[in-house]
N, C-alpha and C positions, 0 to 999 in steps of 0.2 A: 725236601723239595718245598720251597716257599713260593706260592703262587699269588698273583694279583687277586685282591679280594673282590674285584668287579668282574674280571674275565678269568682266564686260566693260564695266561702267559707267566712262566716262571722267572724268578729273579736271576736264574742262571743264563737267560738269553743275553747274548753279547750286546753291549751298548745300550741296554734298556734301563732307563732311570725309573726308580720307584719313589713315590712321595705319599706318605700316609697309607702305605699298603697298596696303593693303586699304581699300575704301570703307566708309562708315559703315553702309550697308545690310547688308553682309556681317558686320560686327561685331555688329550687332543680331541678325541671324539666328543667329549662333554662340552668342548668349546665351540664345536661346529655351528650350533644355532646362533652364536653371536657374530658369525662372519657375515659381512655384507656381500652376498653372492652376486647381487646385481652390479655392484662396483667392480668385483673381480671379473665378471663377464665383460664389462666395458673395457677393462685393462686388456683382456684377451682380444677383443675386437680391434682395439687400437694397435695391438701387436701384429695382428694379421693384416691390417690395413697398411702398416708401415712396410711389411714384406710382400705386399700385393697378393696375399693369400697363399703364397708358395711356402711350403714347409715339408719337413721330413718326419715320418712316424717310424721309429724303430719297431720291428715286429717279429713275432714268431707265428703269426697267423691266428693267435688265440683270441680269447674273448675280449681282453682289454684293448689290444691293438686294433682289432676289428671295430670295436665300439668307438675308439678314438677317431678312426678314419670316418666313420659315419657322423660323429658329432661335428668334426671339423668341416665336413662337406656341407652339413646343414647350416653352418655359419658362413658358407660361401668360400671356404678355403679350397686350395688345390693341393692336397697332400700327395707326396710320393712315399711309398712304403719301401723301407730298406730292411731286408732280412739277412741277418748273419746266420748262415746255415748251421743248424744245431748238430749235436754230436752223433746222435743215433736217431735219425728221423723216422717217425712212425708213419704208417699209411694214413692215419687220421690227420697227423700233422701235415703231410703232403697235400691232402685234400683242402685243409684250411688255408694253407699258404696260397694255393691256386685259387681258392674261392675269393680271398681278399684281393687278388689281382684282377678280379672282375669289377671291383669298385674304385680302384685307383691305379695309377702307374706304379709298377713294382720292380724292384731290383733285388736280386738274391746274390749274395757274395759268399763264395765257398773257399775258405783257406785250404791249403794242402791237407788232404785227408790223412796221409801217413803221419805228418807232424801232429795233426789234431789228435790222433789215437795215442801218440806218445805223450802229449800233454794231458790227456785224460788219465793215463796211468801215473804220470808224475804227480799230478794233482791229488790223485787218490792216495798214493804212497807217502807223499811229503806232507800234505796238510789235511788229509782225509776228506778231500772234495773232488770227486770225479768231474764235477761241472765247472771246475776252475777256468778252463779255456772259454767256455760259453759265457761265464760272467764277464770275463775280460773283453771278449769280442763284442758283446752288446753295448759296451761303452766306448769302443774304438771304431768299429766299422761304420756305424751311422755318421760319426763325426768326420771320418775320412771321406765318406760319400758327400757329406754336406759341403766340404771344401772343394771336392772335384766337380760337383754340380752347380757350384755357386748358389747354393740354397742354404743360407746360414741359420735358418730358424728350424729347430728340432723340438718335437714334443714327445717326451716320455710320458708314462702314465701317472700313477699316484706317487706322491712322495712316500717312500717306504717307511720313513721314520714317523710320519703322521699316521699311516695305516697300521703299522705293526710295532712301533716303539723305537725310541732312540735316545741319545743324550739330550740334556736340557737345551732348548733353543732350536734343535734340528727339525722339529715338526713344522716350523713356520716357513722353511725354505721354499721359494717358488722357482728358483733357478738352480740348475745342476752345474756346479763349477768344477774345475779341475781338482780343487781341493776336496770337494764332495766325493768325486770318483776315487781319489786316493784313499779317503777314509771309509767309504761305504760301498765301494765297487766290488766287494767279494774276493779280494786278493788273499785274505787269510794269512797275511804275512809273506806270501810268495809273490815276488815282483816279476814283471816281464824281464827286467834286466838280469834276474837270477837265472832265467832260462836261456837268455841270449849268451851268457858266458859258457853255457854247455855246448854252444855251436849251432843252435837252431835259429832259423830265420823267423823272427817274431814281428815282421813289419805289419802284418794284418792286425796284430793285437795291440798296436800302439796308435793312439790318436796323434794328429800333427802336433808337434811341440808347441806351436804358436796358435793353437786353435781359438783361444779366447782373444788373443791379440788380433786375430783375423776376423773378429766380430761374429764368430759363430756362437749362437745362443741356444742353450738347451734348457727347456722349461718343463715343469711338471704340470700336465694338463689338469690333474686332479686338484691343483691349488687354485684353478680358475673356474672350474665347474664342479658341482657336488659329485663326489665319487661314490659309486655304489656297485659292488661286484655283481650282485644279483641282477641289477638293471643292465649292466654291461653285458652279462651273459645272455639275457633275453634279447637285447638289441643285436648282439652278434649272431644269435640263432636266427633271428628274422632276416639277417643279411646272408644266411646260408652256411654259417659255421656249424659243424657237426661235433658231437662229443659223446663220450661214454665214461663211466667211472673208471679211472685209471688203475686203482688198486684199493684194497680195503682200508688202507691207512689214510686215505683222503676223505675229508668231510664233504667237499664240493665235488660234483661229478663233471664239472665243465672247466676245470683248470689244469694246465700242464699236460696237454694232450700230445705235444709234439716230440718230446725227447724221451726215449725209453730208459735213459740213464737216470732220470729224475728220481725214481724210487730209491736208487743207491744213494744219491745225494741226500735225500730226505732221511734215510735210515741212519747215515753217519751223523747228520745233524742231531738226530734224536739221541744217539749214543754219546755225543760230545756235550750236548747242552740240556738234555732231558725233555726236549719238546720236538715234535715233528710237524709236518705240513698240516695234519688234521687239527692239531692244537692251534696253530696260527689261524686257520680258516674258521674254526668253530668259535674262537674268541671274537672274531669280527661279528659273527651272528649273535653272540651274547650281547655285545654292545648295542646292536640294533634291535634288541628285544625279540629276536626270532626264536630263541631257545633259552631256557633257564640255565643258570650256572650249574645247578645240581644235575639236570638231565645231561648237560654237555660233559660234565665230569664223568658220569657213568659211561657215556659213549667213549670218552677218551681212554678209560681203563681197558676197554676191549679192543681198541683200534689204533690208537696213536703209536707210531713206531713199530708197526708190524714188519716182520722180515720181508724184504722185497723179492720173494720167489718169482713173481711175475710183475710186469708193469705194462699197461696197455696191451695185455695179452702176449707179451714177449717174455720168454723164460730168462731167468737170471744168467744161466750159463751162456745163452746166446747174446746177452748184452755184454758180458765180460770178455768173451772170446776175441772180438775184434781189437781189443786194447791189450791183449796178451796177458790177462790175469786169470788164474784158475779159481775155482770156488774155494779150494783150500787156502790159497793166498788171500782171497777176499776175507775169509773167516779170520785169518791172522791179522789183517789190516784193521778189521773191525775191533779186534781185541786191543790193538795198539791205541786206538782213539776212544775207547770206551772210558768214560769218566768214573773212576772208582768212588768219587764222592757222591755220585748220583745213582750208581748201580751196584747191586749185589747179586751175584749168581745170575746175571743177565736181566734182573728185574729192577725197575725204577723204584727208588726209595721215596715214599711219600711221607714226609715228616710233619707237614702242616697243611691246613686247609687252603 
């Protein structure tokens, strides 16, 4: 296991470029002081003025989308929140979605739940990702609503390749294009068309074919305003968002509160690539100087990739049952996707600092 010498992101993380032993997320972070944020903010204000302040914020009701709404409102914008209903909504998630609707117009779109459960199972069995339909929906439903509402300006949160790492050149992207969605949208090689040929109606999971030709623009707000997850969480909490530690494998206590299936997603990510949600989160804090790399690595050893016996207080069997998967089948699926180059007898192999 070869890790970034600045943070703890491993070289096994997909699409992550390393240069001089340092991952692309750290290189991007080191360049942030050189960014002219005042010029970026002027670009944002011009963008909002061109669209008369009307915009869409894709949301789960969590810290980032709540903070985005508050940021945009402070700039005089009139955001509409669009939530693609998650796979296994938690009580905390329900509260936070309803809370955000106190601050902006809100639309919640719920695709057929029976189909959704089938897609969760297929994603888990075929590509080791129970959250596959959630990833697809968050990049399709807000765009479909933008076309329907004639509100062509959309703001997603941070550029993930800037915050967490990506191929060379990807950290600078300010606009989310159709090509970006195809490359980084979480498909894992499983396309919507692959499911359509099985006979399922996937309309809700496809953006309009001509969404860019229709002048729909999707921007990363974190490329116009400095992005800080801690500040976002504090801002969201002041706006009424609630949170609790979702599980022992998470470093941050205020992220991913809405979907009980997230623990399963994160555990399979850990087994496939050797890093979990905790590693991604604590690496952000290492870059910000909030924890030393040595202390973070000690925490990682005891917490990253823990078995998801519960998530947000919901037991694993109760999360698997609605999608028709038993705990025995889940164990077998985990074995199928565990990377033998990274694990031995269920333990992560650490070969280098």
